[in-house]
C-alpha positions in Angstrom: 1.6 3.8 -26.2 2.7 6.7 -28.3 5.7 7.3 -26.0 7.1 4.0 -27.2 6.4 4.7 -30.9 3.5 2.2 -31.1 0.3 3.4 -32.9 -3.0 3.1 -31.0 -5.0 0.0 -31.8 -8.7 -0.3 -32.8 -9.8 -3.9 -33.2 -9.5 -6.5 -30.4 -6.8 -8.3 -32.5 -4.9 -5.0 -32.9 -5.3 -4.3 -29.1 -3.8 -7.7 -28.4 -0.9 -7.1 -30.7 -0.4 -3.6 -29.2 -0.4 -5.0 -25.6 2.2 -7.6 -26.7 4.4 -4.8 -28.1 4.0 -2.8 -24.9 4.9 -5.9 -22.8 8.1 -6.4 -24.9 8.9 -2.7 -24.6 8.6 -2.8 -20.8 10.9 -5.7 -20.6 13.5 -4.0 -22.8 13.1 -0.7 -20.8 13.6 -2.6 -17.6 16.8 -4.2 -18.8 18.1 -0.9 -20.0 17.2 0.7 -16.7 19.1 -2.0 -14.8 22.2 -1.6 -17.0 22.0 2.2 -16.5 21.9 1.7 -12.8 18.4 3.3 -12.5 16.9 0.2 -10.9 18.3 -2.5 -8.7 18.5 -6.2 -9.8 15.6 -7.0 -7.4 13.5 -4.2 -8.9 14.3 -5.6 -12.4 13.2 -9.1 -11.3 9.9 -7.7 -9.9 9.3 -5.9 -13.2 9.9 -9.1 -15.1 7.6 -11.1 -12.9 4.8 -8.6 -13.2 5.3 -8.3 -16.9 5.0 -12.1 -17.2 1.7 -11.9 -15.4 0.5 -9.2 -17.8 1.6 -11.4 -20.7 -0.4 -14.3 -19.2 -3.5 -12.0 -19.3 -2.7 -11.0 -22.9 -2.4 -14.7 -23.9 -5.6 -15.5 -22.1 -7.3 -12.6 -24.0 -6.0 -13.9 -27.3 -7.5 -17.3 -26.5 -10.9 -15.8 -25.6 -11.0 -13.3 -28.5 -13.1 -15.5 -30.7 -15.4 -17.0 -28.1 -15.9 -14.3 -25.4 -14.9 -10.8 -26.5 -16.2 -9.3 -23.2 -13.9 -11.4 -21.1 -11.0 -11.0 -23.6 -11.4 -7.2 -23.4 -11.5 -7.3 -19.6 -8.3 -9.3 -19.4 -6.6 -7.1 -22.0 -7.7 -4.0 -20.0 -6.2 -5.5 -16.8 -2.9 -6.2 -18.6 -2.8 -2.7 -20.1 -3.3 -1.1 -16.6 -0.4 -3.3 -15.2 1.9 -2.5 -18.1 1.1 1.2 -17.9 2.0 1.2 -14.2 5.3 -0.6 -15.0 6.0 2.0 -17.6 5.3 4.8 -15.2 7.6 3.2 -12.6 10.4 2.8 -15.1 10.0 6.4 -16.4 10.1 7.7 -12.8 13.5 6.0 -12.3 15.2 7.8 -15.2 17.9 10.1 -14.1 17.4 13.7 -15.2 
């Protein structure tokens, strides 16, 4: 995600690394939003739980990368959609 300063990925391995970076960035942004009073503690916990689910998909994609690239890409795509929605939520909570 260019908005996080991460260059777009090309290969499956790069896409996995990219998704891992986005997952970390979402967790960091959620913690920052909590500290800034932009989200509640409950919202922060929900973001963490959902990001953990996305990480599980990323980890699964990594395991499948050498044996089933179609399934790996599908899991990675699901994780990316989830992380994008979390980013959108956190961005919407920023105070102008």
